[in-house]
LUMNUDREN-924419 format. One line per field, with one value per residue (C-alpha): x, y, z. Coordinates in nm, 3 decimals, padded with zeros to 5 digits, m for minus. Each point is the difference from the previous one (the first is absolute). Layout:
east	[X|...]
north	[Y|...]
up	[Z|...]
***
This chain:
east	[00.005|00.133|m00.061|00.014|00.059|m00.163|00.062|m00.030|m00.339|00.134|m00.043|m00.303|m00.181|m00.186|m00.360|m00.082|00.166|m00.170|00.155|m00.390|m00.051|m00.076|m00.313|m00.347|m00.038|00.363|00.056|00.378|00.306|00.202|00.330|00.035|00.293|m00.033|00.307|m00.125|00.158|m00.142|m00.374|m00.253|m00.321|m00.276|m00.315|m00.019|m00.308|m00.059|00.141|m00.179|00.165|m00.016|m00.323|00.221|00.254|m00.227|m00.220|00.320|00.123|00.325|00.190|00.268|00.236|00.031|00.284|m00.107|00.173|m00.219|00.083|m00.163|m00.031|00.082|m00.385|00.047|m00.233|00.140|00.106|00.059|00.067|00.260|m00.034|00.393|m00.053|m00.286|m00.254|m00.205|m00.342|m00.175|00.200|00.196|m00.280|m00.229|00.349|00.058|m00.413|00.023|00.296|m00.131|m00.237|00.282|m00.016|00.327|00.150|00.254|00.411|00.163|00.344|00.266|m00.209|m00.349|m00.128|m00.218|00.184|m00.076|00.176|00.025|m00.069|00.004|m00.336|m00.057|m00.357|m00.130|m00.267|m00.130|m00.332|m00.149|00.001|m00.104|m00.372|m00.336|m00.036|m00.224|00.001|00.055|m00.015|00.090|00.146|m00.064|00.020|m00.278|00.011|00.019|00.323|00.154|00.297|00.228|00.277|m00.237|00.023|m00.363|00.015|m00.234|m00.115|m00.160|m00.251|00.265|00.250|00.143|00.190|00.050|00.105|m00.042|00.218|m00.198|00.107|00.041|m00.356|m00.130|m00.103|00.104|m00.080|00.032|m00.032|m00.074|m00.180|m00.182|m00.363|m00.179|00.015|00.369|00.095|00.119|00.235|00.257|00.246|00.257|m00.141|00.003|m00.294|m00.309|m00.294|m00.221|m00.068|m00.123|m00.151|m00.028|m00.183|00.255|m00.223|00.184|m00.026|m00.061|00.198|m00.085|m00.012|00.109|00.031|00.189|m00.005|00.289|00.104|00.346|m00.059|m00.032|00.109|m00.063|m00.246|m00.182|m00.274|m00.196|00.279|m00.084|m00.294|m00.043|m00.282|m00.092|00.161|m00.159|m00.035|m00.132|m00.327|m00.064|m00.384|00.007|m00.114|00.206|00.247|00.347|00.246|00.285|00.405|00.113|00.293|m00.215|m00.170|00.306|00.104|m00.403|m00.074|m00.271|m00.046|00.298|00.106|m00.259|m00.127|m00.399|00.031|00.091|m00.367|m00.148|00.152|m00.179|m00.305|m00.282|00.087|m00.174|00.166|m00.008|m00.091|00.272|00.252|m00.188|00.128|m00.274|m00.087|m00.289|m00.039|m00.245|m00.248|m00.088|00.109|00.313|m00.194|m00.109|00.361|00.266|00.302|00.223|00.301|00.135|m00.401|m00.088|m00.209|00.164|m00.209|00.175|00.285|00.060|00.104|m00.245|00.153|00.083|00.439|m00.012|m00.067|m00.050|00.208|00.411|m00.022|00.372|m00.163|m00.243|00.098|m00.289|m00.332|m00.298|m00.221|m00.376|m00.270|m00.264|m00.075|00.264|m00.057|m00.115|00.232|m00.119|m00.346|m00.187|m00.032|m00.153|00.359|00.289|00.367|00.323|00.204|00.364|00.217|00.305|00.260|00.004|00.474|00.266|00.178|00.385|00.146|m00.083|m00.058|m00.192|m00.026|m00.085|m00.268|m00.080|m00.212|m00.261|m00.273|00.170|00.268|00.045|00.277|00.040|00.159|00.021|00.232|00.134|00.052|00.072|m00.051|m00.365|m00.104|m00.044|m00.144|m00.153|m00.113|m00.104|m00.144|m00.140|m00.141|m00.056|00.080|m00.251|m00.123|00.323|00.021|m00.299|m00.100|00.151|00.002|m00.329|m00.032|00.142|m00.245|m00.267|m00.234|m00.110|00.217|00.032|00.269|00.026|00.173|00.048|00.271|00.021|00.184|00.061|00.234|00.059|00.160|m00.015|00.138|00.025|00.034|00.186|m00.283|m00.107|m00.218|m00.029|m00.110|m00.020|m00.132|m00.104|m00.079|m00.196|m00.110|m00.111|m00.116|m00.122|m00.111|m00.140|m00.097|m00.186|00.040|m00.184|00.115|m00.050|m00.268|m00.204|00.060|m00.046|00.242|m00.068|00.173|00.019|00.192|00.103|00.180|00.051|00.199|00.033|00.202|00.037|00.112|00.101|00.040|00.095|00.059|00.016|m00.164|00.004|m00.169|00.064|m00.205|00.092|m00.131|m00.027|m00.096|m00.026|m00.181|00.000|m00.135|m00.030|m00.149|m00.167|m00.142|m00.152|m00.070|m00.103|m00.040|m00.165|00.012|00.297|m00.177|m00.331|m00.154|00.191|m00.055|00.219|m00.074|00.263|00.064|00.204|m00.022|00.209|00.011|00.118|00.019|00.123|00.054|00.100|00.157|00.094|00.057|m00.028|00.267|m00.009|m00.026|m00.258|m00.244|m00.196|00.097|m00.187|m00.015|m00.209|00.003|m00.153|m00.092|m00.072|m00.044|m00.139|m00.006|m00.176|m00.167|00.000|m00.123|m00.145|m00.115|m00.016|m00.034|m00.281|00.093|00.013|m00.229|m00.250|00.231|00.085|00.136|00.035|00.237|m00.006|00.264|m00.024|00.109|00.009|00.124|00.052|00.090|00.088|00.121|00.159|00.132|00.161|00.023|00.252|m00.152|00.253|00.014|m00.327|00.017|m00.296|m00.057|m00.323|m00.026|m00.269|00.053|m00.231|m00.045|m00.195|m00.032|m00.105|m00.090|m00.031|m00.331|m00.126|00.043|00.057|00.113|00.144|00.077|00.172|00.178|00.033|00.313|00.109|00.375|00.082|00.318|00.146|00.324|m00.144|00.443|00.284|m00.027|m00.385|m00.214|m00.374|m00.122|m00.425|m00.126|m00.323|m00.072|m00.203|00.164|m00.211|00.053|m00.110|m00.205|00.186|m00.024|m00.141|m00.263|m00.106|m00.018|m00.347|00.096|00.188|m00.286|00.115|m00.178|00.042|m00.229|00.282|00.191|00.279|00.082|00.109|00.116|00.007|00.366|00.077|00.309|00.222|00.310|00.306|00.404|00.157|00.415|00.083|00.375|00.185|00.017|m00.297|m00.400|m00.285|m00.336|m00.329|m00.310|m00.370|m00.199|m00.394|m00.114|m00.336|m00.074|m00.321|m00.153|00.265|m00.064|m00.143|m00.137|00.102|00.180|00.016|00.152|00.412|00.224|00.334|00.126|00.212|m00.135|m00.171|m00.253|m00.328|m00.274|m00.346|m00.334|00.066|m00.163|m00.063|m00.239|00.072|00.283|m00.124|00.111|m00.173|00.345|00.143|00.253|00.203|00.346|00.152|00.283|00.345|00.374|00.281|00.392|00.287|00.311|00.378|00.279|00.339|00.344|m00.011|m00.326|m00.410|m00.226|m00.392|m00.369|m00.292|m00.297|m00.363|m00.312|m00.323|m00.332|m00.164|m00.335|m00.207|m00.403|m00.106|m00.324|m00.171|00.016|00.248|00.307|00.252|00.408|00.212|00.173|00.320|m00.043|00.253|m00.043|00.399|00.280|00.323|00.328|00.366|00.305|00.414|00.328|00.279|00.327|00.285|00.440|00.205|m00.293|m00.254|m00.404|m00.294|m00.384|m00.298|m00.382|m00.236|m00.429|m00.277|m00.359|m00.342|m00.145|m00.272|m00.351|m00.131|m00.369|00.039|m00.221|m00.251|m00.119|00.009|m00.223|00.045|00.039|m00.136|00.007|00.388|00.096|00.157|m00.085|m00.136|00.028|m00.326|00.207|m00.065|m00.026|00.216|00.329|m00.105|00.356|00.333|00.340|00.238|00.195|00.408|00.343|00.345|00.369|00.250|00.374|00.243|00.375|00.266|00.377|00.181|00.324|00.176|00.262|00.203|m00.264|m00.301|m00.123|m00.236|m00.331|m00.082|m00.331|m00.268|m00.346|m00.210|m00.398|m00.143|00.189|m00.103|m00.199|m00.308|m00.299|m00.344|m00.272|m00.045|m00.331|m00.299|m00.006|m00.179|00.002|m00.129|m00.350|m00.011|00.029|00.245|00.228|00.284|00.200|00.272|00.344|00.245|00.347|00.196|00.387|00.173|00.346|00.113|00.403|00.107|00.352|00.030|00.305|00.025|00.218]
north	[m00.020|00.368|00.235|00.403|00.314|00.310|00.337|00.216|00.000|00.159|00.380|00.180|00.157|00.289|00.016|00.227|m00.230|m00.215|m00.291|m00.204|m00.023|m00.329|00.018|00.130|00.335|00.040|m00.042|00.022|m00.048|m00.328|m00.035|m00.284|m00.123|m00.113|m00.253|m00.309|m00.179|00.112|m00.025|00.204|00.154|m00.117|00.107|00.210|m00.021|00.323|00.150|00.099|00.385|m00.014|00.178|00.216|00.146|00.046|00.206|00.218|00.009|m00.213|m00.206|m00.199|m00.303|m00.328|m00.213|m00.421|m00.308|m00.249|m00.369|m00.115|m00.366|m00.111|00.005|00.406|00.001|00.138|m00.220|00.282|00.332|00.185|00.375|00.099|00.379|00.062|00.358|m00.089|00.141|m00.271|00.026|m00.310|m00.236|00.137|00.000|m00.386|m00.133|00.172|m00.156|m00.347|00.042|00.087|m00.259|00.013|m00.127|m00.232|00.111|m00.234|m00.198|00.000|m00.313|00.190|m00.177|00.175|m00.025|00.114|00.341|00.303|00.358|00.324|00.231|00.301|00.182|00.304|00.173|00.346|00.095|00.129|m00.334|m00.203|m00.197|00.038|m00.304|m00.250|m00.268|00.130|m00.267|m00.152|m00.325|m00.099|m00.380|m00.195|00.271|00.260|00.141|00.147|m00.232|00.164|m00.163|m00.171|m00.026|00.011|m00.116|00.129|m00.135|00.153|m00.195|00.043|m00.184|00.345|m00.084|00.290|m00.003|00.167|00.063|00.046|00.286|00.050|00.045|m00.281|00.218|m00.034|00.159|m00.045|00.281|00.009|m00.352|m00.037|m00.015|m00.354|m00.284|m00.048|m00.296|00.069|m00.316|m00.042|m00.071|m00.147|m00.376|00.035|00.243|m00.162|00.289|m00.168|00.174|00.326|00.214|00.335|00.219|00.258|00.327|00.306|00.340|m00.245|m00.151|m00.342|m00.013|m00.385|m00.096|m00.363|m00.256|m00.223|m00.338|m00.146|m00.361|m00.298|m00.317|m00.251|m00.179|00.334|00.139|00.288|00.244|00.325|00.226|00.355|00.232|00.218|00.186|00.315|00.110|00.256|m00.242|00.024|00.092|m00.247|m00.316|m00.174|00.224|m00.185|00.145|m00.079|00.206|m00.010|m00.140|m00.336|m00.050|00.084|m00.358|m00.181|m00.234|00.099|00.329|00.144|00.166|00.238|00.123|m00.017|m00.309|m00.187|00.133|m00.272|m00.219|00.087|m00.093|00.134|00.049|m00.195|m00.097|00.224|m00.156|m00.023|00.190|00.334|00.258|00.010|m00.092|m00.142|00.047|m00.184|m00.091|00.370|00.103|00.165|00.294|00.044|00.050|00.231|00.093|00.291|00.163|00.092|00.027|00.201|m00.208|m00.095|m00.156|m00.322|m00.197|m00.277|00.052|m00.140|m00.335|m00.001|m00.084|00.333|00.288|00.359|00.101|m00.138|m00.232|00.239|00.274|m00.207|m00.092|m00.223|m00.085|m00.029|m00.233|00.027|m00.270|00.181|00.139|00.282|00.336|00.298|00.211|m00.251|00.043|m00.057|m00.312|m00.352|m00.286|00.076|00.221|00.063|00.267|00.046|00.174|00.173|00.069|00.329|m00.057|00.120|m00.313|m00.039|00.020|00.053|m00.334|m00.119|m00.254|m00.166|m00.252|m00.198|m00.299|m00.172|00.227|00.340|00.208|00.248|00.308|00.121|00.256|00.099|00.277|00.140|00.394|00.116|m00.199|00.113|00.021|m00.250|m00.041|m00.353|m00.081|m00.309|m00.105|m00.319|m00.082|m00.360|m00.156|m00.225|00.142|00.049|m00.388|m00.116|00.213|m00.006|m00.401|m00.032|00.275|m00.228|m00.286|00.206|m00.111|00.257|00.079|00.155|00.263|00.153|00.242|00.229|00.251|00.181|00.245|00.193|00.275|00.070|00.288|m00.062|00.237|m00.112|00.339|m00.045|00.001|m00.332|00.108|m00.064|00.115|m00.154|00.026|m00.240|m00.057|m00.315|m00.085|m00.330|m00.081|m00.316|m00.102|m00.329|m00.050|m00.303|00.040|m00.234|m00.104|00.173|m00.194|00.050|00.339|00.002|00.193|00.087|00.264|00.066|00.152|00.176|00.253|00.268|00.302|00.060|00.207|m00.048|00.206|m00.067|00.193|m00.245|00.199|m00.011|00.173|00.052|m00.201|m00.332|00.140|m00.100|00.191|m00.130|00.207|m00.094|00.136|m00.219|00.094|m00.082|m00.183|m00.330|m00.165|m00.336|m00.039|m00.241|00.015|m00.221|m00.069|00.317|00.289|m00.022|m00.087|00.057|00.012|00.176|00.102|00.301|00.131|00.331|m00.011|00.115|m00.112|00.171|m00.211|00.138|m00.253|00.040|m00.291|m00.076|m00.317|m00.181|m00.007|m00.173|00.329|00.122|m00.256|00.173|00.072|00.157|m00.008|00.322|00.076|00.163|m00.141|00.196|m00.065|00.115|00.123|m00.091|m00.314|m00.045|m00.274|m00.174|m00.317|00.026|m00.402|m00.082|m00.323|m00.038|00.246|00.304|00.328|00.189|00.302|00.193|00.249|00.164|00.124|m00.104|m00.009|m00.293|00.126|m00.205|00.042|m00.280|m00.030|m00.372|00.025|m00.300|m00.124|m00.223|m00.152|m00.269|m00.270|00.135|00.321|00.083|00.262|00.154|00.178|00.199|00.153|00.212|00.013|00.210|00.028|00.321|00.039|00.345|m00.138|m00.014|m00.282|m00.057|m00.304|m00.035|m00.314|m00.063|m00.337|m00.099|m00.256|m00.192|m00.229|m00.220|m00.108|m00.224|m00.119|m00.403|m00.052|00.138|m00.203|m00.041|00.320|00.008|00.243|00.099|00.301|00.085|00.297|00.150|00.079|00.280|m00.019|00.215|m00.031|00.112|00.338|m00.235|m00.142|00.340|00.253|m00.008|00.101|m00.257|m00.333|00.117|m00.023|00.285|m00.143|m00.237|m00.059|m00.146|m00.416|m00.112|m00.296|m00.065|m00.187|m00.243|m00.162|m00.227|m00.107|m00.105|00.048|m00.297|00.006|m00.343|00.118|00.319|m00.105|m00.160|00.191|m00.138|00.219|m00.094|00.214|m00.094|00.271|00.039|00.309|00.088|00.286|00.185|00.246|m00.110|00.133|m00.204|00.102|00.134|m00.406|00.041|00.306|00.055|m00.028|m00.014|m00.275|m00.285|m00.258|m00.360|00.134|00.061|m00.228|00.015|00.031|00.396|00.238|00.251|00.256|00.343|00.013|m00.085|m00.091|m00.351|m00.215|m00.230|m00.194|m00.229|m00.113|m00.221|m00.175|m00.108|00.112|m00.194|00.159|m00.199|00.205|m00.128|00.276|m00.054|00.156|m00.230|m00.097|00.115|m00.227|00.094|m00.272|00.188|m00.144|00.134|m00.168|00.227|00.033|00.305|00.061|00.287|00.038|00.255|00.182|m00.276|m00.217|m00.288|m00.041|m00.127|m00.103|00.350|m00.013|00.039|m00.281|m00.285|m00.223|m00.023|00.105|m00.174|00.187|m00.130|00.181|m00.032|00.145|m00.099|00.144|m00.214|00.003|00.195|00.235|m00.232|00.036|m00.275|00.048|m00.179|00.080|m00.194|00.077|m00.128|00.132|00.000|00.043|00.289|m00.050|00.054|00.000|m00.320|00.010|m00.224|00.079|00.202|00.175|00.068|00.364|00.000|00.410|m00.035|m00.339|m00.057|m00.212|00.140|m00.148|m00.147|00.006|m00.214|00.061|00.297|m00.116|m00.374|m00.120|00.044|m00.008|m00.329|00.085|00.143|m00.053|00.118|m00.029|00.295|m00.057|00.296|00.016|00.287|00.058|00.300|00.099|00.252|00.215|00.306|00.244|m00.172|m00.318|m00.210|m00.209|m00.242|m00.177|m00.227|m00.016|m00.275|00.030|m00.259|m00.211|m00.309|00.163|m00.091|00.034|00.163|00.112|00.382|00.177|m00.195|00.058|m00.190|m00.111|00.198|m00.197|m00.019|m00.335|m00.119|00.224|00.075|00.137|00.246|m00.090|00.157|00.088|m00.267|m00.055|00.353|00.020|00.338|00.034|00.336|00.171|00.286|00.198|00.231|00.218]
up	[m00.020|m00.049|00.235|m00.153|00.170|m00.161|00.179|m00.285|00.128|00.328|m00.165|00.028|m00.268|m00.070|00.110|m00.276|m00.306|m00.225|00.163|00.086|00.373|00.161|m00.012|m00.217|00.178|00.093|00.336|m00.045|m00.215|m00.060|m00.196|m00.199|m00.290|m00.298|m00.046|m00.123|00.265|00.244|00.126|m00.162|00.219|m00.186|00.259|00.305|00.218|00.176|00.252|00.352|00.089|00.393|00.137|00.302|m00.286|m00.262|00.210|00.103|m00.394|00.111|m00.306|00.095|m00.205|00.116|m00.114|m00.042|m00.100|m00.213|m00.032|m00.333|m00.054|m00.402|m00.010|00.062|00.279|00.329|00.284|00.224|00.104|00.264|00.026|m00.058|00.043|00.255|m00.046|00.325|00.071|m00.202|m00.335|00.075|00.010|m00.207|m00.284|00.128|m00.062|m00.330|m00.086|00.104|m00.325|m00.229|m00.293|m00.247|m00.353|00.228|m00.025|m00.293|00.040|m00.297|m00.138|m00.037|00.291|00.275|00.357|00.347|00.065|00.274|m00.089|00.144|00.003|00.094|m00.002|00.080|00.120|m00.154|00.111|m00.313|m00.111|00.297|m00.053|00.118|00.254|m00.062|00.296|00.352|00.276|00.344|00.062|00.404|00.183|00.134|00.303|m00.161|m00.004|m00.221|m00.275|m00.142|m00.211|m00.213|m00.373|m00.226|m00.378|m00.152|m00.339|m00.300|m00.241|m00.284|00.243|00.107|00.354|00.230|00.345|00.353|00.324|00.327|00.204|00.364|00.074|m00.211|m00.296|m00.354|m00.307|m00.402|m00.267|m00.412|00.025|m00.334|00.010|00.034|00.245|00.207|00.263|00.305|00.173|00.334|m00.201|00.356|00.041|00.383|m00.021|m00.170|m00.226|m00.189|m00.378|00.021|m00.287|m00.042|m00.282|m00.061|m00.234|m00.104|00.244|00.247|00.301|00.173|00.341|00.132|00.368|m00.001|00.290|00.033|00.179|00.061|m00.281|00.247|m00.034|m00.192|00.312|00.137|m00.061|m00.261|m00.136|m00.022|m00.131|m00.137|00.142|m00.222|m00.323|m00.060|m00.343|m00.190|m00.216|m00.317|m00.039|m00.317|00.135|m00.319|m00.133|m00.163|m00.122|m00.281|m00.031|m00.354|00.149|00.090|m00.312|m00.246|m00.020|00.031|m00.311|m00.214|00.072|m00.241|00.384|m00.028|00.305|m00.038|m00.169|00.344|00.108|m00.294|00.269|00.339|00.152|m00.201|m00.301|m00.267|m00.310|m00.278|m00.323|m00.260|00.226|m00.042|00.196|00.260|00.364|00.152|00.326|00.243|m00.289|m00.122|m00.400|m00.061|m00.045|00.358|00.135|m00.028|m00.010|00.206|m00.015|00.355|00.026|m00.267|m00.323|m00.271|m00.326|m00.002|00.141|m00.306|m00.381|m00.225|00.042|00.302|m00.023|00.240|00.204|m00.139|00.286|m00.028|00.331|00.091|00.088|00.222|00.359|00.106|m00.132|00.176|m00.040|00.109|m00.050|00.226|00.350|m00.129|00.229|m00.045|m00.162|m00.331|m00.166|m00.320|m00.057|00.057|m00.044|00.163|m00.109|m00.084|00.107|m00.116|00.256|m00.168|00.214|00.258|00.032|m00.201|m00.079|00.121|m00.356|m00.363|m00.203|m00.314|m00.195|m00.359|m00.073|m00.293|m00.034|m00.250|00.043|00.105|00.082|00.229|00.132|00.337|00.183|00.366|00.055|00.307|m00.025|00.375|00.296|00.050|m00.369|m00.280|m00.336|m00.177|m00.325|m00.159|m00.336|m00.151|m00.372|m00.102|m00.327|m00.015|m00.324|m00.182|00.052|m00.084|m00.291|m00.250|00.018|00.038|m00.258|m00.232|00.020|m00.170|00.283|00.331|00.258|00.317|00.096|00.377|00.112|00.350|00.095|00.301|00.142|00.364|00.151|00.369|00.221|00.338|00.314|00.353|00.244|00.292|00.257|m00.165|m00.238|m00.386|m00.366|m00.316|m00.289|m00.250|m00.391|m00.076|m00.390|m00.160|m00.337|m00.110|m00.378|m00.087|m00.381|m00.150|m00.403|m00.189|m00.437|m00.267|m00.076|00.369|00.042|00.328|00.251|00.366|00.192|00.395|00.267|00.288|00.122|00.272|00.205|00.326|00.156|00.374|00.232|00.384|00.333|00.368|00.229|00.436|00.221|00.406|00.226|m00.219|m00.277|m00.368|m00.314|m00.423|m00.199|m00.333|m00.342|m00.371|m00.334|m00.334|m00.287|m00.051|m00.342|m00.121|m00.421|m00.149|m00.428|m00.203|m00.361|00.014|00.123|m00.124|00.352|00.254|00.414|00.274|00.351|00.163|00.312|00.115|00.263|00.380|00.320|00.367|00.307|00.359|00.296|00.335|00.207|00.322|00.147|00.290|00.266|00.344|00.150|m00.236|m00.039|m00.253|m00.399|m00.189|m00.420|m00.177|m00.332|m00.284|m00.372|m00.289|m00.364|m00.276|m00.403|m00.320|m00.097|m00.379|m00.179|m00.379|m00.090|m00.357|m00.093|m00.236|00.007|00.383|00.155|m00.075|m00.013|00.314|00.144|00.265|00.197|00.397|00.246|00.358|00.323|00.235|00.331|00.325|00.367|00.226|00.384|00.174|00.337|00.136|00.393|00.115|00.306|00.127|m00.213|m00.203|m00.302|m00.133|m00.280|m00.076|m00.333|m00.169|m00.385|m00.206|m00.333|m00.184|m00.412|m00.220|m00.344|m00.223|m00.095|00.341|00.155|00.363|00.220|00.368|00.182|00.328|00.067|00.364|00.060|00.252|00.082|00.255|00.094|00.324|00.074|00.135|00.053|m00.132|m00.282|m00.087|m00.091|m00.033|m00.236|m00.115|m00.181|m00.114|m00.243|m00.290|m00.337|m00.283|m00.307|m00.232|m00.363|m00.279|m00.242|m00.258|00.172|00.219|m00.290|m00.125|m00.317|m00.074|00.132|00.304|00.331|00.217|00.261|00.083|00.357|00.109|m00.042|00.363|00.223|00.299|00.052|00.337|00.044|00.265|m00.022|00.213|m00.075|00.185|00.003|m00.030|m00.004|m00.086|m00.347|m00.034|00.072|m00.110|m00.038|m00.052|m00.081|m00.010|m00.180|m00.021|m00.273|m00.118|m00.263|m00.039|m00.235|m00.315|m00.339|m00.268|m00.366|m00.298|m00.022|m00.415|m00.031|m00.087|00.281|00.071|00.186|00.044|00.057|m00.169|m00.277|00.171|m00.051|m00.042|00.142|00.058|00.203|m00.217|00.270|00.040|00.292|00.337|00.383|m00.083|00.063|00.353|00.077|00.223|m00.005|00.273|00.066|00.161|m00.055|00.142|m00.060|00.132|m00.039|00.051|m00.048|00.083|m00.165|m00.234|m00.060|m00.028|m00.086|00.018|00.009|m00.022|m00.056|m00.078|m00.005|m00.024|m00.144|m00.192|m00.102|m00.174|00.003|m00.236|00.053|m00.180|00.334|m00.165|00.180|m00.233|00.074|m00.097|m00.320|00.199|00.280|00.009|00.313|00.017|m00.033|00.143|m00.103|00.123|m00.034|00.096|m00.055|00.102|00.025|m00.112|00.036|m00.295|m00.022|m00.181|00.132|m00.068|m00.018|m00.075|00.009|m00.049|m00.044|00.058|m00.037|m00.099|m00.343|m00.032|m00.057|m00.376|m00.100|m00.212|m00.380|m00.011|m00.342|m00.317|m00.310|m00.318|m00.097|m00.360|m00.005|00.163|m00.159|00.365|00.302|00.294|00.324|00.282|00.340|00.254|00.366|00.117|00.095|00.049|m00.162|00.167|m00.194|00.090|00.259|m00.120|00.150|m00.093|00.077|m00.003|00.027|00.019|00.012|00.081|00.019|00.076|m00.080|00.173|m00.105|00.202|m00.124|m00.127|00.028|m00.298|00.021|m00.207|00.051|m00.172|00.070|m00.100|00.045|m00.063|m00.043|m00.034|m00.292|00.158|m00.250|00.272|m00.140|00.116|m00.189|m00.104|m00.410|m00.244|m00.373|m00.297|00.017|00.371|m00.057|00.243|00.282|m00.131|00.301|m00.007|00.181|00.207|m00.082|m00.084|00.090|00.030|00.053|00.120|m00.035|00.105|00.128|00.297|00.016|00.285|00.149]
***
């Protein structure tokens, strides 16, 4: 074993220099060396600034001796030059979580090493506290000098050491679930899980006992873990880093949501989310709490926003907070980063479907710029190939662009401006003899500005403004027949938040959510429906309030959201939606949840406009949602979630089902309700969701299962299966990191098919010279179950200044021919279903610097 001494690290850098700080928030500075034979620091967990020293504005430097093993892990830490006042313990605890690329001997083999590392604490770079707590023994006495390991869901491990009063603290932790363990074997602490949220401080009280001998009695127990609860009964978060290598997703952060409980399988792999037995148009997508029209491109291959702008994706299938409204189904909220990066970086990625360029440029320690450009080239590949055959062809195309400026203030606030543009084009062109041409496009542009500001008394303010045009267009036979829906909209959201703490058990969330703009539409497609057109100005204000009481092990979060909708043609309507969420920590590893609430969705402009066959007497559709859930920590790396839900839907808008409409689901089948719009429909959705999640340093695994039933009752009083009803959907996914920078993953999916209305007979129309189907009982048949397996292989090469990653993502690796949408032969004499995608081998390259 070769031992290296890295003394170059004894030189302290200038805190104002552009050298990467040791934490994302810049709590300190560290020197590094670039000699390839020496260890290279890869991961720097955040450091906790000593509270008393931070309050007094004191700064310090601590010289550490680190023993790094041949795998790059820190085995021991020794303080060589102490600074006192808590700096030594904080620096040593942070260094325990360092991950290095190990030192290399002359033969290029990894070896253990000993290095010197100087940690510099700078006040202006101190990270905000995330967890504060105390460790007591069975007699309620403080336990000093206990080392704790706190592990995130992405495998990140940070360490903390209790002081003389048994207290500890951790700062700069990413939002999400963190598990706390005692490192020393002579102490026993059952796996304790806390939920870290941005801008909130988790208070934890841990109780330890000495580890008993094998023949002695029961071990220790934790009395209280008090953390600010999540008012959403089932909120699941995914970070960009943990999904980049997952099979079947193309590394897309939102596509992973399709593997979570509550999401039905979308037909033909199109980009839509079918959440808890509701239609895709009944769910919504948000960017930092502000609404955006779509989240996927046409093909469903990627999200309309580059995932590197996103810190996490929150998926809320139901019973969500009062800060969200205007929808009956679930939602996805893309939450962008709010901290300036440690250093500039960028990459170029190329695969079978698209090319992406991304740059994140650090302008100063407080300012950064971010750019992304992506373009698909499926059309460039398929169009010349298919057109040469003389047959009809499809040529999908999409591209998107984002630009962002971010600035962090010294008082902990931040401001950023983000521009998002997305465009999709799809054409179907027949041969010269057919003379058929169909075009479909979706485009939107949004400019979003956000200001986050801490206030006095523990309050925080979030002000965001968003605005821009949205357009969805359809063309038939060139431009002879066309349809469009356009919105020029704006949104303003102001939210004040103060979290609950141990000293202040009452927390608050209060906000105003305003939307408005102009809607216009035209449907001039004679082949499908009568002519309709209209335009109107609208204004949709909302107010919400959501207190949270921490009562021992119980947290109670009532909420109230009030929405209104006003149009310039005289429509005005308002709703009030009360909600309640409860959480109870049964044990340190078991969390019980319950929730009930009302959720309302207003009719569309088309349904209301009296000049376009609308009905301005419509009221809102609404649902009463209820759910029960349990989160059980089996081990720090293995968490089980189970949720049962029951939703009733009332006053659903029905009618005009024979009219043209934009949709991404299966083609509608008769019989249709052609009467004027009315609030005559009801529905019922119930189900059970299970999620088993494994997350270790090298392995990520998900096993999700959804068992559900969704029905609708029309104005005729007849109950039918909902068109997207899928009684069961099961997903199993695993990604494993291997030696030599290899990674392999697999995903298996099994799901029930959608219901459909069978054709029981047909007649021949002499005038049109075509067959007309006669349908049987609505949704009386079901497409057979589907299954598929996806595989992914990744290999990374590390160079001095950049890395190269190659990957092969095999979707539907066994080329299973799954029926997805029911169709019939030209004379309706036999069923001729449309199968899903065949095997799709996506090979790609990614160069990152």
